[in-house]
CHARMM-style PDB file with segment names, atoms N, HN, CA, C and O in Angstrom:
ATOM      1  N   MET     1     166.168 194.069 220.864  1.00  0.00      PROA
ATOM      2  CA  MET     1     167.204 193.212 220.326  1.00  0.00      PROA
ATOM      3  C   MET     1     167.077 193.236 218.810  1.00  0.00      PROA
ATOM      4  O   MET     1     165.975 193.178 218.264  1.00  0.00      PROA
ATOM      5  N   THR     2     168.216 193.322 218.143  1.00  0.00      PROA
ATOM      6  HN  THR     2     169.111 193.369 218.587  1.00  0.00      PROA
ATOM      7  CA  THR     2     168.202 193.390 216.687  1.00  0.00      PROA
ATOM      8  C   THR     2     167.997 192.020 216.064  1.00  0.00      PROA
ATOM      9  O   THR     2     168.149 190.990 216.721  1.00  0.00      PROA
ATOM     10  N   LEU     3     167.653 192.029 214.796  1.00  0.00      PROA
ATOM     11  HN  LEU     3     167.530 192.865 214.263  1.00  0.00      PROA
ATOM     12  CA  LEU     3     167.482 190.777 214.062  1.00  0.00      PROA
ATOM     13  C   LEU     3     168.779 189.969 214.066  1.00  0.00      PROA
ATOM     14  O   LEU     3     168.750 188.748 214.218  1.00  0.00      PROA
ATOM     15  N   SER     4     169.887 190.633 213.902  1.00  0.00      PROA
ATOM     16  HN  SER     4     169.910 191.625 213.778  1.00  0.00      PROA
ATOM     17  CA  SER     4     171.195 189.968 213.901  1.00  0.00      PROA
ATOM     18  C   SER     4     171.462 189.277 215.239  1.00  0.00      PROA
ATOM     19  O   SER     4     171.956 188.150 215.272  1.00  0.00      PROA
ATOM     20  N   GLU     5     171.137 189.950 216.329  1.00  0.00      PROA
ATOM     21  HN  GLU     5     170.736 190.866 216.302  1.00  0.00      PROA
ATOM     22  CA  GLU     5     171.341 189.365 217.654  1.00  0.00      PROA
ATOM     23  C   GLU     5     170.413 188.169 217.871  1.00  0.00      PROA
ATOM     24  O   GLU     5     170.805 187.178 218.487  1.00  0.00      PROA
ATOM     25  N   LYS     6     169.196 188.267 217.368  1.00  0.00      PROA
ATOM     26  HN  LYS     6     168.878 189.072 216.868  1.00  0.00      PROA
ATOM     27  CA  LYS     6     168.271 187.135 217.471  1.00  0.00      PROA
ATOM     28  C   LYS     6     168.809 185.931 216.703  1.00  0.00      PROA
ATOM     29  O   LYS     6     168.702 184.793 217.160  1.00  0.00      PROA
ATOM     30  N   GLN     7     169.382 186.193 215.543  1.00  0.00      PROA
ATOM     31  HN  GLN     7     169.469 187.117 215.172  1.00  0.00      PROA
ATOM     32  CA  GLN     7     169.949 185.104 214.743  1.00  0.00      PROA
ATOM     33  C   GLN     7     171.152 184.486 215.432  1.00  0.00      PROA
ATOM     34  O   GLN     7     171.421 183.296 215.264  1.00  0.00      PROA
ATOM     35  N   GLN     8     171.881 185.286 216.208  1.00  0.00      PROA
ATOM     36  HN  GLN     8     171.663 186.252 216.344  1.00  0.00      PROA
ATOM     37  CA  GLN     8     173.045 184.778 216.921  1.00  0.00      PROA
ATOM     38  C   GLN     8     172.674 183.766 217.992  1.00  0.00      PROA
ATOM     39  O   GLN     8     173.482 182.895 218.315  1.00  0.00      PROA
ATOM     40  N   ILE     9     171.488 183.856 218.544  1.00  0.00      PROA
ATOM     41  HN  ILE     9     170.832 184.564 218.281  1.00  0.00      PROA
ATOM     42  CA  ILE     9     171.106 182.907 219.589  1.00  0.00      PROA
ATOM     43  C   ILE     9     170.267 181.748 219.068  1.00  0.00      PROA
ATOM     44  O   ILE     9     170.093 180.747 219.762  1.00  0.00      PROA
ATOM     45  N   GLN    10     169.754 181.873 217.874  1.00  0.00      PROA
ATOM     46  HN  GLN    10     169.895 182.687 217.310  1.00  0.00      PROA
ATOM     47  CA  GLN    10     168.865 180.834 217.348  1.00  0.00      PROA
ATOM     48  C   GLN    10     169.581 179.489 217.195  1.00  0.00      PROA
ATOM     49  O   GLN    10     169.105 178.480 217.715  1.00  0.00      PROA
ATOM     50  N   LYS    11     170.696 179.460 216.503  1.00  0.00      PROA
ATOM     51  HN  LYS    11     171.082 180.280 216.080  1.00  0.00      PROA
ATOM     52  CA  LYS    11     171.399 178.189 216.278  1.00  0.00      PROA
ATOM     53  C   LYS    11     171.974 177.603 217.560  1.00  0.00      PROA
ATOM     54  O   LYS    11     171.841 176.402 217.791  1.00  0.00      PROA
ATOM     55  N   PRO    12     172.612 178.421 218.406  1.00  0.00      PROA
ATOM     56  CA  PRO    12     173.118 177.831 219.654  1.00  0.00      PROA
ATOM     57  C   PRO    12     172.033 177.221 220.535  1.00  0.00      PROA
ATOM     58  O   PRO    12     172.285 176.235 221.228  1.00  0.00      PROA
ATOM     59  N   ILE    13     170.828 177.793 220.518  1.00  0.00      PROA
ATOM     60  HN  ILE    13     170.623 178.593 219.955  1.00  0.00      PROA
ATOM     61  CA  ILE    13     169.736 177.205 221.299  1.00  0.00      PROA
ATOM     62  C   ILE    13     169.439 175.804 220.783  1.00  0.00      PROA
ATOM     63  O   ILE    13     169.211 174.885 221.569  1.00  0.00      PROA
ATOM     64  N   GLN    14     169.440 175.641 219.482  1.00  0.00      PROA
ATOM     65  HN  GLN    14     169.625 176.388 218.843  1.00  0.00      PROA
ATOM     66  CA  GLN    14     169.147 174.344 218.879  1.00  0.00      PROA
ATOM     67  C   GLN    14     170.222 173.310 219.198  1.00  0.00      PROA
ATOM     68  O   GLN    14     169.953 172.109 219.154  1.00  0.00      PROA
ATOM     69  N   LYS    15     171.424 173.753 219.516  1.00  0.00      PROA
ATOM     70  HN  LYS    15     171.643 174.728 219.553  1.00  0.00      PROA
ATOM     71  CA  LYS    15     172.532 172.839 219.792  1.00  0.00      PROA
ATOM     72  C   LYS    15     172.719 172.550 221.279  1.00  0.00      PROA
ATOM     73  O   LYS    15     173.603 171.781 221.656  1.00  0.00      PROA
ATOM     74  N   LEU    16     171.896 173.158 222.115  1.00  0.00      PROA
ATOM     75  HN  LEU    16     171.177 173.783 221.808  1.00  0.00      PROA
ATOM     76  CA  LEU    16     172.038 172.943 223.553  1.00  0.00      PROA
ATOM     77  C   LEU    16     171.735 171.503 223.931  1.00  0.00      PROA
ATOM     78  O   LEU    16     170.869 170.868 223.329  1.00  0.00      PROA
ATOM     79  N   PRO    17     172.446 170.983 224.926  1.00  0.00      PROA
ATOM     80  CA  PRO    17     172.124 169.643 225.433  1.00  0.00      PROA
ATOM     81  C   PRO    17     170.732 169.656 226.083  1.00  0.00      PROA
ATOM     82  O   PRO    17     170.285 170.699 226.561  1.00  0.00      PROA
ATOM     83  N   PRO    18     170.059 168.525 226.102  1.00  0.00      PROA
ATOM     84  CA  PRO    18     168.696 168.460 226.658  1.00  0.00      PROA
ATOM     85  C   PRO    18     168.578 169.026 228.069  1.00  0.00      PROA
ATOM     86  O   PRO    18     167.570 169.650 228.399  1.00  0.00      PROA
ATOM     87  N   ARG    19     169.581 168.819 228.896  1.00  0.00      PROA
ATOM     88  HN  ARG    19     170.400 168.312 228.627  1.00  0.00      PROA
ATOM     89  CA  ARG    19     169.485 169.305 230.279  1.00  0.00      PROA
ATOM     90  C   ARG    19     169.427 170.837 230.335  1.00  0.00      PROA
ATOM     91  O   ARG    19     168.889 171.401 231.287  1.00  0.00      PROA
ATOM     92  N   ASN    20     169.977 171.508 229.321  1.00  0.00      PROA
ATOM     93  HN  ASN    20     170.414 171.050 228.547  1.00  0.00      PROA
ATOM     94  CA  ASN    20     169.958 172.968 229.293  1.00  0.00      PROA
ATOM     95  C   ASN    20     168.695 173.519 228.642  1.00  0.00      PROA
ATOM     96  O   ASN    20     168.353 174.683 228.847  1.00  0.00      PROA
ATOM     97  N   LEU    21     168.008 172.708 227.873  1.00  0.00      PROA
ATOM     98  HN  LEU    21     168.286 171.762 227.707  1.00  0.00      PROA
ATOM     99  CA  LEU    21     166.783 173.172 227.214  1.00  0.00      PROA
ATOM    100  C   LEU    21     165.665 173.452 228.212  1.00  0.00      PROA
ATOM    101  O   LEU    21     164.811 174.304 227.967  1.00  0.00      PROA
ATOM    102  N   ASP    22     165.667 172.739 229.330  1.00  0.00      PROA
ATOM    103  HN  ASP    22     166.361 172.047 229.529  1.00  0.00      PROA
ATOM    104  CA  ASP    22     164.656 172.997 230.360  1.00  0.00      PROA
ATOM    105  C   ASP    22     164.750 174.441 230.851  1.00  0.00      PROA
ATOM    106  O   ASP    22     163.729 175.083 231.095  1.00  0.00      PROA
ATOM    107  N   HSD    23     165.958 174.944 230.992  1.00  0.00      PROA
ATOM    108  HN  HSD    23     166.788 174.422 230.794  1.00  0.00      PROA
ATOM    109  CA  HSD    23     166.132 176.317 231.456  1.00  0.00      PROA
ATOM    110  C   HSD    23     165.686 177.313 230.382  1.00  0.00      PROA
ATOM    111  O   HSD    23     165.165 178.379 230.708  1.00  0.00      PROA
ATOM    112  N   VAL    24     165.882 176.978 229.123  1.00  0.00      PROA
ATOM    113  HN  VAL    24     166.305 176.111 228.858  1.00  0.00      PROA
ATOM    114  CA  VAL    24     165.403 177.828 228.030  1.00  0.00      PROA
ATOM    115  C   VAL    24     163.882 177.957 228.119  1.00  0.00      PROA
ATOM    116  O   VAL    24     163.342 179.053 227.973  1.00  0.00      PROA
ATOM    117  N   VAL    25     163.204 176.857 228.354  1.00  0.00      PROA
ATOM    118  HN  VAL    25     163.643 175.967 228.473  1.00  0.00      PROA
ATOM    119  CA  VAL    25     161.740 176.876 228.490  1.00  0.00      PROA
ATOM    120  C   VAL    25     161.341 177.734 229.689  1.00  0.00      PROA
ATOM    121  O   VAL    25     160.375 178.494 229.611  1.00  0.00      PROA
ATOM    122  N   GLU    26     162.072 177.619 230.790  1.00  0.00      PROA
ATOM    123  HN  GLU    26     162.856 177.002 230.853  1.00  0.00      PROA
ATOM    124  CA  GLU    26     161.773 178.434 231.967  1.00  0.00      PROA
ATOM    125  C   GLU    26     161.921 179.925 231.668  1.00  0.00      PROA
ATOM    126  O   GLU    26     161.102 180.732 232.108  1.00  0.00      PROA
ATOM    127  N   ILE    27     162.955 180.288 230.925  1.00  0.00      PROA
ATOM    128  HN  ILE    27     163.620 179.632 230.567  1.00  0.00      PROA
ATOM    129  CA  ILE    27     163.164 181.692 230.563  1.00  0.00      PROA
ATOM    130  C   ILE    27     161.999 182.197 229.727  1.00  0.00      PROA
ATOM    131  O   ILE    27     161.487 183.291 229.965  1.00  0.00      PROA
ATOM    132  N   ILE    28     161.583 181.405 228.751  1.00  0.00      PROA
ATOM    133  HN  ILE    28     161.999 180.516 228.558  1.00  0.00      PROA
ATOM    134  CA  ILE    28     160.481 181.799 227.871  1.00  0.00      PROA
ATOM    135  C   ILE    28     159.175 181.921 228.660  1.00  0.00      PROA
ATOM    136  O   ILE    28     158.396 182.846 228.430  1.00  0.00      PROA
ATOM    137  N   GLN    29     158.938 181.003 229.574  1.00  0.00      PROA
ATOM    138  HN  GLN    29     159.570 180.251 229.760  1.00  0.00      PROA
ATOM    139  CA  GLN    29     157.679 180.988 230.323  1.00  0.00      PROA
ATOM    140  C   GLN    29     157.646 182.005 231.453  1.00  0.00      PROA
ATOM    141  O   GLN    29     156.575 182.294 231.986  1.00  0.00      PROA
ATOM    142  N   HSD    30     158.787 182.549 231.825  1.00  0.00      PROA
ATOM    143  HN  HSD    30     159.657 182.314 231.391  1.00  0.00      PROA
ATOM    144  CA  HSD    30     158.889 183.419 233.000  1.00  0.00      PROA
ATOM    145  C   HSD    30     157.871 184.560 232.990  1.00  0.00      PROA
ATOM    146  O   HSD    30     157.232 184.816 234.011  1.00  0.00      PROA
ATOM    147  N   ASN    31     157.710 185.236 231.882  1.00  0.00      PROA
ATOM    148  HN  ASN    31     158.229 185.028 231.052  1.00  0.00      PROA
ATOM    149  CA  ASN    31     156.790 186.371 231.821  1.00  0.00      PROA
ATOM    150  C   ASN    31     155.464 186.047 231.147  1.00  0.00      PROA
ATOM    151  O   ASN    31     154.686 186.950 230.838  1.00  0.00      PROA
ATOM    152  N   LYS    32     155.208 184.799 230.924  1.00  0.00      PROA
ATOM    153  HN  LYS    32     155.840 184.066 231.175  1.00  0.00      PROA
ATOM    154  CA  LYS    32     153.949 184.388 230.297  1.00  0.00      PROA
ATOM    155  C   LYS    32     152.948 184.035 231.389  1.00  0.00      PROA
ATOM    156  O   LYS    32     153.337 183.605 232.475  1.00  0.00      PROA
ATOM    157  N   PRO    33     151.669 184.213 231.109  1.00  0.00      PROA
ATOM    158  CA  PRO    33     150.674 183.831 232.120  1.00  0.00      PROA
ATOM    159  C   PRO    33     150.852 182.378 232.549  1.00  0.00      PROA
ATOM    160  O   PRO    33     151.777 182.107 233.315  1.00  0.00      PROA
ATOM    161  N   SER    34     150.078 181.480 232.134  1.00  0.00      PROA
ATOM    162  HN  SER    34     149.327 181.700 231.511  1.00  0.00      PROA
ATOM    163  CA  SER    34     150.298 180.084 232.479  1.00  0.00      PROA
ATOM    164  C   SER    34     150.359 179.297 231.201  1.00  0.00      PROA
ATOM    165  O   SER    34     150.294 179.849 230.103  1.00  0.00      PROA
ATOM    166  N   GLY    35     150.482 178.023 231.355  1.00  0.00      PROA
ATOM    167  HN  GLY    35     150.534 177.574 232.248  1.00  0.00      PROA
ATOM    168  CA  GLY    35     150.513 177.186 230.167  1.00  0.00      PROA
ATOM    169  C   GLY    35     151.850 176.513 230.010  1.00  0.00      PROA
ATOM    170  O   GLY    35     152.763 177.037 229.373  1.00  0.00      PROA
ATOM    171  N   LYS    36     151.945 175.369 230.590  1.00  0.00      PROA
ATOM    172  HN  LYS    36     151.203 174.944 231.108  1.00  0.00      PROA
ATOM    173  CA  LYS    36     153.180 174.593 230.490  1.00  0.00      PROA
ATOM    174  C   LYS    36     153.234 173.912 229.138  1.00  0.00      PROA
ATOM    175  O   LYS    36     152.211 173.535 228.567  1.00  0.00      PROA
ATOM    176  N   TYR    37     154.455 173.764 228.639  1.00  0.00      PROA
ATOM    177  HN  TYR    37     155.286 174.071 229.103  1.00  0.00      PROA
ATOM    178  CA  TYR    37     154.638 173.013 227.410  1.00  0.00      PROA
ATOM    179  C   TYR    37     154.610 171.539 227.762  1.00  0.00      PROA
ATOM    180  O   TYR    37     155.344 171.091 228.643  1.00  0.00      PROA
ATOM    181  N   SER    38     153.771 170.791 227.082  1.00  0.00      PROA
ATOM    182  HN  SER    38     153.175 171.155 226.366  1.00  0.00      PROA
ATOM    183  CA  SER    38     153.643 169.375 227.418  1.00  0.00      PROA
ATOM    184  C   SER    38     154.273 168.482 226.364  1.00  0.00      PROA
ATOM    185  O   SER    38     154.287 167.261 226.522  1.00  0.00      PROA
ATOM    186  N   SER    39     154.779 169.047 225.321  1.00  0.00      PROA
ATOM    187  HN  SER    39     154.768 170.038 225.192  1.00  0.00      PROA
ATOM    188  CA  SER    39     155.352 168.262 224.242  1.00  0.00      PROA
ATOM    189  C   SER    39     156.849 168.087 224.444  1.00  0.00      PROA
ATOM    190  O   SER    39     157.485 168.861 225.159  1.00  0.00      PROA
ATOM    191  N   ASP    40     157.405 167.061 223.805  1.00  0.00      PROA
ATOM    192  HN  ASP    40     156.889 166.432 223.224  1.00  0.00      PROA
ATOM    193  CA  ASP    40     158.853 166.868 223.840  1.00  0.00      PROA
ATOM    194  C   ASP    40     159.549 167.881 222.947  1.00  0.00      PROA
ATOM    195  O   ASP    40     160.752 168.109 223.076  1.00  0.00      PROA
ATOM    196  N   GLU    41     158.800 168.480 222.052  1.00  0.00      PROA
ATOM    197  HN  GLU    41     157.823 168.295 221.948  1.00  0.00      PROA
ATOM    198  CA  GLU    41     159.373 169.447 221.123  1.00  0.00      PROA
ATOM    199  C   GLU    41     158.554 170.723 221.171  1.00  0.00      PROA
ATOM    200  O   GLU    41     157.327 170.693 221.070  1.00  0.00      PROA
ATOM    201  N   ILE    42     159.242 171.841 221.325  1.00  0.00      PROA
ATOM    202  HN  ILE    42     160.238 171.866 221.406  1.00  0.00      PROA
ATOM    203  CA  ILE    42     158.543 173.121 221.327  1.00  0.00      PROA
ATOM    204  C   ILE    42     159.144 174.020 220.263  1.00  0.00      PROA
ATOM    205  O   ILE    42     160.286 173.838 219.842  1.00  0.00      PROA
ATOM    206  N   HSD    43     158.368 174.973 219.846  1.00  0.00      PROA
ATOM    207  HN  HSD    43     157.440 175.121 220.188  1.00  0.00      PROA
ATOM    208  CA  HSD    43     158.841 175.954 218.871  1.00  0.00      PROA
ATOM    209  C   HSD    43     158.797 177.316 219.544  1.00  0.00      PROA
ATOM    210  O   HSD    43     157.763 177.730 220.068  1.00  0.00      PROA
ATOM    211  N   VAL    44     159.933 178.009 219.523  1.00  0.00      PROA
ATOM    212  HN  VAL    44     160.773 177.672 219.098  1.00  0.00      PROA
ATOM    213  CA  VAL    44     160.012 179.337 220.098  1.00  0.00      PROA
ATOM    214  C   VAL    44     160.204 180.324 218.956  1.00  0.00      PROA
ATOM    215  O   VAL    44     161.180 180.249 218.210  1.00  0.00      PROA
ATOM    216  N   ASP    45     159.261 181.248 218.830  1.00  0.00      PROA
ATOM    217  HN  ASP    45     158.468 181.309 219.436  1.00  0.00      PROA
ATOM    218  CA  ASP    45     159.361 182.282 217.810  1.00  0.00      PROA
ATOM    219  C   ASP    45     160.028 183.493 218.451  1.00  0.00      PROA
ATOM    220  O   ASP    45     159.392 184.233 219.201  1.00  0.00      PROA
ATOM    221  N   LEU    46     161.306 183.691 218.155  1.00  0.00      PROA
ATOM    222  HN  LEU    46     161.822 183.089 217.546  1.00  0.00      PROA
ATOM    223  CA  LEU    46     162.060 184.767 218.765  1.00  0.00      PROA
ATOM    224  C   LEU    46     161.495 186.144 218.411  1.00  0.00      PROA
ATOM    225  O   LEU    46     161.704 187.111 219.144  1.00  0.00      PROA
ATOM    226  N   GLU    47     160.788 186.230 217.301  1.00  0.00      PROA
ATOM    227  HN  GLU    47     160.618 185.445 216.705  1.00  0.00      PROA
ATOM    228  CA  GLU    47     160.188 187.501 216.903  1.00  0.00      PROA
ATOM    229  C   GLU    47     159.064 187.921 217.852  1.00  0.00      PROA
ATOM    230  O   GLU    47     158.750 189.107 217.960  1.00  0.00      PROA
ATOM    231  N   LYS    48     158.463 186.953 218.533  1.00  0.00      PROA
ATOM    232  HN  LYS    48     158.718 185.990 218.444  1.00  0.00      PROA
ATOM    233  CA  LYS    48     157.324 187.248 219.401  1.00  0.00      PROA
ATOM    234  C   LYS    48     157.714 187.392 220.867  1.00  0.00      PROA
ATOM    235  O   LYS    48     156.870 187.720 221.701  1.00  0.00      PROA
ATOM    236  N   GLU    49     158.966 187.154 221.187  1.00  0.00      PROA
ATOM    237  HN  GLU    49     159.652 186.888 220.510  1.00  0.00      PROA
ATOM    238  CA  GLU    49     159.410 187.255 222.579  1.00  0.00      PROA
ATOM    239  C   GLU    49     159.832 188.683 222.902  1.00  0.00      PROA
ATOM    240  O   GLU    49     160.316 189.412 222.036  1.00  0.00      PROA
ATOM    241  N   ASP    50     159.643 189.070 224.158  1.00  0.00      PROA
ATOM    242  HN  ASP    50     159.250 188.478 224.861  1.00  0.00      PROA
ATOM    243  CA  ASP    50     160.053 190.418 224.546  1.00  0.00      PROA
ATOM    244  C   ASP    50     161.568 190.487 224.733  1.00  0.00      PROA
ATOM    245  O   ASP    50     162.246 189.467 224.851  1.00  0.00      PROA
ATOM    246  N   ASN    51     162.074 191.709 224.758  1.00  0.00      PROA
ATOM    247  HN  ASN    51     161.524 192.538 224.662  1.00  0.00      PROA
ATOM    248  CA  ASN    51     163.520 191.904 224.839  1.00  0.00      PROA
ATOM    249  C   ASN    51     164.133 191.338 226.113  1.00  0.00      PROA
ATOM    250  O   ASN    51     165.264 190.853 226.089  1.00  0.00      PROA
ATOM    251  N   VAL    52     163.411 191.392 227.216  1.00  0.00      PROA
ATOM    252  HN  VAL    52     162.492 191.785 227.235  1.00  0.00      PROA
ATOM    253  CA  VAL    52     163.946 190.856 228.470  1.00  0.00      PROA
ATOM    254  C   VAL    52     164.217 189.363 228.332  1.00  0.00      PROA
ATOM    255  O   VAL    52     165.294 188.889 228.696  1.00  0.00      PROA
ATOM    256  N   ALA    53     163.254 188.629 227.814  1.00  0.00      PROA
ATOM    257  HN  ALA    53     162.379 189.014 227.518  1.00  0.00      PROA
ATOM    258  CA  ALA    53     163.427 187.188 227.630  1.00  0.00      PROA
ATOM    259  C   ALA    53     164.534 186.897 226.625  1.00  0.00      PROA
ATOM    260  O   ALA    53     165.328 185.977 226.820  1.00  0.00      PROA
ATOM    261  N   LEU    54     164.587 187.677 225.559  1.00  0.00      PROA
ATOM    262  HN  LEU    54     163.942 188.424 225.401  1.00  0.00      PROA
ATOM    263  CA  LEU    54     165.615 187.452 224.540  1.00  0.00      PROA
ATOM    264  C   LEU    54     167.021 187.670 225.092  1.00  0.00      PROA
ATOM    265  O   LEU    54     167.928 186.885 224.817  1.00  0.00      PROA
ATOM    266  N   TRP    55     167.198 188.725 225.864  1.00  0.00      PROA
ATOM    267  HN  TRP    55     166.460 189.363 226.088  1.00  0.00      PROA
ATOM    268  CA  TRP    55     168.517 188.969 226.440  1.00  0.00      PROA
ATOM    269  C   TRP    55     168.881 187.926 227.486  1.00  0.00      PROA
ATOM    270  O   TRP    55     170.046 187.549 227.604  1.00  0.00      PROA
ATOM    271  N   ARG    56     167.895 187.457 228.247  1.00  0.00      PROA
ATOM    272  HN  ARG    56     166.948 187.763 228.151  1.00  0.00      PROA
ATOM    273  CA  ARG    56     168.163 186.372 229.204  1.00  0.00      PROA
ATOM    274  C   ARG    56     168.593 185.113 228.459  1.00  0.00      PROA
ATOM    275  O   ARG    56     169.519 184.423 228.884  1.00  0.00      PROA
ATOM    276  N   LEU    57     167.922 184.814 227.349  1.00  0.00      PROA
ATOM    277  HN  LEU    57     167.170 185.375 227.003  1.00  0.00      PROA
ATOM    278  CA  LEU    57     168.315 183.670 226.526  1.00  0.00      PROA
ATOM    279  C   LEU    57     169.719 183.852 225.976  1.00  0.00      PROA
ATOM    280  O   LEU    57     170.533 182.930 226.009  1.00  0.00      PROA
ATOM    281  N   TYR    58     169.995 185.033 225.476  1.00  0.00      PROA
ATOM    282  HN  TYR    58     169.334 185.783 225.450  1.00  0.00      PROA
ATOM    283  CA  TYR    58     171.301 185.336 224.891  1.00  0.00      PROA
ATOM    284  C   TYR    58     172.420 185.066 225.900  1.00  0.00      PROA
ATOM    285  O   TYR    58     173.385 184.369 225.587  1.00  0.00      PROA
ATOM    286  N   TYR    59     172.291 185.614 227.099  1.00  0.00      PROA
ATOM    287  HN  TYR    59     171.507 186.180 227.354  1.00  0.00      PROA
ATOM    288  CA  TYR    59     173.335 185.440 228.104  1.00  0.00      PROA
ATOM    289  C   TYR    59     173.395 184.010 228.629  1.00  0.00      PROA
ATOM    290  O   TYR    59     174.475 183.518 228.956  1.00  0.00      PROA
ATOM    291  N   TYR    60     172.259 183.343 228.712  1.00  0.00      PROA
ATOM    292  HN  TYR    60     171.382 183.742 228.446  1.00  0.00      PROA
ATOM    293  CA  TYR    60     172.264 181.949 229.150  1.00  0.00      PROA
ATOM    294  C   TYR    60     172.982 181.064 228.134  1.00  0.00      PROA
ATOM    295  O   TYR    60     173.826 180.248 228.504  1.00  0.00      PROA
ATOM    296  N   VAL    61     172.649 181.225 226.865  1.00  0.00      PROA
ATOM    297  HN  VAL    61     171.963 181.888 226.565  1.00  0.00      PROA
ATOM    298  CA  VAL    61     173.286 180.423 225.815  1.00  0.00      PROA
ATOM    299  C   VAL    61     174.786 180.709 225.773  1.00  0.00      PROA
ATOM    300  O   VAL    61     175.590 179.790 225.616  1.00  0.00      PROA
ATOM    301  N   GLU    62     175.157 181.958 225.911  1.00  0.00      PROA
ATOM    302  HN  GLU    62     174.504 182.705 226.039  1.00  0.00      PROA
ATOM    303  CA  GLU    62     176.573 182.336 225.912  1.00  0.00      PROA
ATOM    304  C   GLU    62     177.295 181.680 227.094  1.00  0.00      PROA
ATOM    305  O   GLU    62     178.411 181.184 226.938  1.00  0.00      PROA
ATOM    306  N   ALA    63     176.672 181.676 228.261  1.00  0.00      PROA
ATOM    307  HN  ALA    63     175.766 182.079 228.388  1.00  0.00      PROA
ATOM    308  CA  ALA    63     177.278 181.062 229.443  1.00  0.00      PROA
ATOM    309  C   ALA    63     177.454 179.560 229.257  1.00  0.00      PROA
ATOM    310  O   ALA    63     178.494 179.008 229.616  1.00  0.00      PROA
ATOM    311  N   VAL    64     176.447 178.899 228.698  1.00  0.00      PROA
ATOM    312  HN  VAL    64     175.603 179.348 228.406  1.00  0.00      PROA
ATOM    313  CA  VAL    64     176.550 177.453 228.456  1.00  0.00      PROA
ATOM    314  C   VAL    64     177.673 177.163 227.464  1.00  0.00      PROA
ATOM    315  O   VAL    64     178.455 176.234 227.669  1.00  0.00      PROA
ATOM    316  N   GLU    65     177.758 177.939 226.406  1.00  0.00      PROA
ATOM    317  HN  GLU    65     177.123 178.693 226.239  1.00  0.00      PROA
ATOM    318  CA  GLU    65     178.812 177.733 225.411  1.00  0.00      PROA
ATOM    319  C   GLU    65     180.188 177.940 226.025  1.00  0.00      PROA
ATOM    320  O   GLU    65     181.104 177.161 225.759  1.00  0.00      PROA
ATOM    321  N   ASN    66     180.347 178.969 226.837  1.00  0.00      PROA
ATOM    322  HN  ASN    66     179.603 179.602 227.053  1.00  0.00      PROA
ATOM    323  CA  ASN    66     181.634 179.225 227.479  1.00  0.00      PROA
ATOM    324  C   ASN    66     182.008 178.107 228.442  1.00  0.00      PROA
ATOM    325  O   ASN    66     183.176 177.732 228.536  1.00  0.00      PROA
ATOM    326  N   THR    67     181.037 177.584 229.144  1.00  0.00      PROA
ATOM    327  HN  THR    67     180.088 177.889 229.066  1.00  0.00      PROA
ATOM    328  CA  THR    67     181.285 176.474 230.075  1.00  0.00      PROA
ATOM    329  C   THR    67     181.722 175.224 229.310  1.00  0.00      PROA
ATOM    330  O   THR    67     182.598 174.489 229.767  1.00  0.00      PROA
ATOM    331  N   ARG    68     181.120 174.988 228.163  1.00  0.00      PROA
ATOM    332  HN  ARG    68     180.409 175.585 227.792  1.00  0.00      PROA
ATOM    333  CA  ARG    68     181.453 173.806 227.376  1.00  0.00      PROA
ATOM    334  C   ARG    68     182.863 173.908 226.794  1.00  0.00      PROA
ATOM    335  O   ARG    68     183.481 172.888 226.490  1.00  0.00      PROA
ATOM    336  N   LYS    69     183.373 175.126 226.638  1.00  0.00      PROA
ATOM    337  HN  LYS    69     182.871 175.954 226.885  1.00  0.00      PROA
ATOM    338  CA  LYS    69     184.710 175.329 226.073  1.00  0.00      PROA
ATOM    339  C   LYS    69     185.813 175.151 227.125  1.00  0.00      PROA
ATOM    340  O   LYS    69     186.984 175.016 226.769  1.00  0.00      PROA
ATOM    341  N   LEU    70     185.456 175.149 228.408  1.00  0.00      PROA
ATOM    342  HN  LEU    70     184.505 175.258 228.697  1.00  0.00      PROA
ATOM    343  CA  LEU    70     186.449 175.007 229.458  1.00  0.00      PROA
ATOM    344  C   LEU    70     187.101 173.633 229.378  1.00  0.00      PROA
ATOM    345  O   LEU    70     186.436 172.641 229.078  1.00  0.00      PROA
ATOM    346  N   PRO    71     188.404 173.574 229.647  1.00  0.00      PROA
ATOM    347  CA  PRO    71     189.055 172.258 229.656  1.00  0.00      PROA
ATOM    348  C   PRO    71     188.523 171.444 230.819  1.00  0.00      PROA
ATOM    349  O   PRO    71     188.286 171.962 231.910  1.00  0.00      PROA
ATOM    350  N   GLY    72     188.346 170.192 230.568  1.00  0.00      PROA
ATOM    351  HN  GLY    72     188.539 169.771 229.681  1.00  0.00      PROA
ATOM    352  CA  GLY    72     187.765 169.465 231.657  1.00  0.00      PROA
ATOM    353  C   GLY    72     187.966 168.041 231.631  1.00  0.00      PROA
ATOM    354  OT1 GLY    72     187.502 167.335 232.527  1.00  0.00      PROA
TER     355      GLY     72
END
């Protein structure tokens, strides 16, 4: 994933509603050994994540944004 693509998902992740942040944590932890995040606030360094996790985040954030744009 390019730097530009990483920047495209950084801000939308920060704007996600709390209920969607749990899934972001699950995506990040999916390929990690163990170690649950116990804090209310976590820091994700996109530079250190593998491409699979980054693309999963990208598509998840895009899906959430598209859902929020639907009339309702």
